[in-house]
N, C-alpha and C positions, 0 to 999 in steps of 0.2 A: 504494499499501499503505499502511495505516495502523499506525504502530508502536505504537499501543495494543493490537494484538493482533487487530483486525477487518481484513478486506479493504475497500477502498474501496466505501461504499456499504453495508456490512454493521453493523448496530447491535451487533454483538457477542453477542448472546443466542441464538444459533443452538444448539438441543440435538441436532440431527441428526449423526451420526456423518458423517464424510467418505465420498465414494465409494471405490469398491474402488482399492487403490493398491499399490504394490512395498513391503509389510511389510520385508522385507530391508533393501531399499535405504535406507528411511527411518532404520531401525534404525542401518546404517552412519551416516548423516546425524548421527543425534543422538549417536552414540559420538564423531564427529569434533567436533561441535558443545561436547559435554562436555570433551573433551580440550584443547580449545582455549580454553574459559573458565578450567579448572584451571591451565593454563600462563599465562594472562594474571594469574590471581589468585595465582598461586605455592601453589595447593591442591593435595590429591589428588583425582581425578576422584570418587571416590564422595563426596567431601566436597559435590560439587555437585549431584549428582542420583544416586540409586541405581539399580541394574540394574532392579529392578522397574519404577521408575517409565519408565525407559527404553523397556520392553517395553512398556506401556501407550501410553506416545505413539506407538511404532511402529504399534501394533494400530489406535489410534482416530484417530490423524492430527488432533489437534486444530488449527483456524486461528484462533481467537480464545482470547483469555486466560480468557474465561468457561467455554468448552468445555474447556480444560486444567484449569480448577479443578473441572468438573465430572467429569472422567474420573479424576485421580488424587487417590486417596486418601490421607490421613495427609501432604500436602505442605505444608509450613509457609508460613503467610502470608508472612513474610519472604523466603522463596525465591520465592515466586511475584512477589512485587513486584519482586525484582532479577533474576529469570531469566525470567519469563513472557512478555514481549513478545519476548526473544530466541529463544526456545524456538519460540514460533508463527511468527517471522519464518522461521526455519531450516525448519520443517515446510511452510510455504506455499511457500517458494522451491521446496523439493525438489518437491512437488505440482505445480508449474507449470513443472517442467523447468527452475529458474533454478540458478545457482550458489549455494552458501552464501551470505548476505549478512554483511558485515562484523560483527564483536560489537558491540553496543549495550548495554552493561551500567551 
């Protein structure tokens, strides 16, 4: 797995949505990720990522930071730099049936 946001051998430029997945389960994973990040940074969860963006991530299941940027409207560039790789790592692990990876912020 490439921590820049792509899977091994992926150039990170894929535009296609991920195949069918458990959207509710992925949303739970994203909520857990947000809570863990908020706790680690001593912030409130909504300060990390808002509900609308979590819903889009759960629906679209982006596995590269390029795709994440494509699907998230109005997501600040600073947050993409800070959290993007961690978000796609959590999504990829979920889609692959692996436990959530440790935070890498």
